C-alpha positions as CSV (number, residue, x, y, z in Angstrom):
1,X,-51.3,41.2,-4.9
2,X,-47.8,42.6,-5.1
3,X,-46.0,39.7,-3.4
4,X,-47.7,36.9,-5.4
5,X,-45.5,35.0,-7.8
6,X,-46.7,34.3,-11.3
7,X,-47.8,30.7,-11.9
8,X,-45.4,28.5,-13.9
9,X,-46.7,26.6,-16.8
10,X,-47.0,22.8,-16.2
11,X,-43.9,20.8,-16.9
12,X,-43.6,19.4,-20.5
13,X,-41.8,16.0,-20.2
14,X,-41.3,15.8,-24.0
15,X,-39.6,19.1,-24.1
16,X,-37.4,18.3,-21.1
17,X,-36.5,14.9,-22.6
18,X,-35.4,16.7,-25.9
19,X,-33.2,19.1,-23.9
20,X,-31.7,16.1,-22.0
21,X,-31.0,14.2,-25.3
22,X,-29.3,17.3,-26.8
23,X,-27.1,17.8,-23.8
24,X,-26.0,14.2,-23.9
25,X,-25.1,14.5,-27.6
26,X,-23.1,17.6,-27.0
27,X,-21.2,15.8,-24.2
28,X,-20.5,12.8,-26.3
29,X,-19.1,15.0,-29.2
30,X,-16.4,16.4,-26.9
31,X,-15.8,13.3,-24.9
32,X,-12.5,11.5,-25.5
33,X,-11.9,7.9,-24.4
34,X,-8.5,7.4,-22.7
35,X,-7.2,3.8,-22.6
36,X,-3.6,4.4,-21.5
37,X,-3.1,5.6,-17.9
38,X,0.1,6.6,-16.1
39,X,1.1,8.4,-12.9
40,X,1.1,12.1,-13.2
41,X,4.7,13.4,-13.4
42,X,3.5,16.8,-12.0
43,X,2.5,15.5,-8.6
44,X,4.9,14.3,-5.9
45,X,5.3,10.5,-5.7
46,X,5.4,8.9,-2.3
47,X,6.9,5.4,-2.4
48,X,6.1,3.1,0.5
49,X,8.4,0.3,1.5
50,X,7.2,-3.1,2.7
51,X,7.1,-4.1,6.3
52,X,10.5,-5.0,7.7
53,X,9.5,-8.5,8.8
54,X,7.6,-9.3,5.6
55,X,8.6,-12.6,3.9
56,X,7.0,-11.5,0.7
57,X,9.5,-11.3,-2.2
58,X,9.7,-7.9,-3.7
59,X,8.6,-7.5,-7.2
60,X,11.0,-5.9,-9.6
61,X,9.2,-3.4,-11.9
62,X,10.6,-2.5,-15.2
63,X,11.3,1.2,-15.9
64,X,8.9,3.0,-18.2
65,X,10.9,5.3,-20.4
66,X,8.0,7.5,-21.4
67,X,7.2,8.2,-17.7
68,X,10.8,8.9,-16.8
69,X,11.1,11.3,-19.7
70,X,7.8,13.1,-18.7
71,X,9.0,13.2,-15.1
72,X,12.3,14.9,-16.0
73,X,10.6,17.4,-18.4
74,X,8.1,18.3,-15.8
75,X,10.9,19.4,-13.5
76,X,12.8,21.5,-16.0
77,X,12.9,25.2,-15.7
78,X,10.4,27.0,-17.9
79,X,13.0,28.4,-20.4
80,X,14.1,24.8,-21.2
81,X,10.5,23.5,-21.3
82,X,8.9,26.1,-23.6
83,X,10.1,28.3,-26.5
84,X,8.1,31.3,-25.4
85,X,6.9,32.6,-21.9
86,X,3.6,31.1,-20.9
87,X,2.6,33.9,-18.5
88,X,3.0,37.6,-18.2
89,X,5.3,37.3,-15.2
90,X,7.6,34.9,-17.1
91,X,8.3,37.6,-19.7
92,X,10.4,39.4,-17.2
93,X,13.8,37.7,-17.3
94,X,12.9,35.2,-20.0
95,X,16.0,36.2,-22.0
96,X,18.7,36.3,-19.3
97,X,21.7,36.6,-21.5
98,X,23.3,40.1,-21.6
99,X,22.6,42.2,-24.7
100,X,26.2,43.4,-25.0
101,X,29.5,41.7,-24.2
102,X,30.9,42.8,-20.9
103,X,34.3,44.4,-21.3
104,X,36.0,45.0,-17.9
105,X,38.7,47.2,-19.4
106,X,36.2,49.8,-20.7
107,X,36.4,52.6,-18.1
108,X,33.1,54.1,-19.3
109,X,31.0,51.3,-17.9
110,X,33.0,50.0,-15.0
111,X,34.0,52.2,-12.0
112,X,36.6,50.3,-10.0
113,X,37.5,51.4,-6.5
114,X,40.3,53.8,-6.3
115,X,42.2,55.3,-3.4
116,X,42.6,59.0,-2.9
117,X,44.0,61.1,-0.1
118,X,40.6,61.3,1.6
119,X,39.9,57.6,1.5
120,X,43.4,56.8,2.8
121,X,43.0,59.3,5.6
122,X,39.6,57.8,6.6
123,X,41.0,54.3,6.4
124,X,43.8,55.1,8.8
125,X,41.4,57.0,11.1
126,X,39.0,54.1,11.3
127,X,41.9,51.7,12.2
128,X,43.0,53.9,15.1
129,X,39.5,54.6,16.4
130,X,38.9,50.9,17.2
């Protein structure tokens, strides 16, 4: 029979249990227990006010300096956050300072507008044509 599937061997529970125990050991090796929790500074925080007619006294929370620092560093631009670009697209424009000092008096690099007879003629012609 061409369409018949080969029979699978019967399940070996001891072998499956050994695989399960090995998987759990691998997971526990890389597992890290976190005991300090805080709000993620990378997500937008929506603060809800109390009801207007509420007679409950508002609690005053103390500021968490670590969270405020993490909040401000998360919103910095990448050049101030990192020393090197993190992605390929950040490499373009990472160093935005000019390579040479700009000298406006150097006529080789700066071509200022100048008036000639042709430009003066066209300027007066455009004034009269309006």
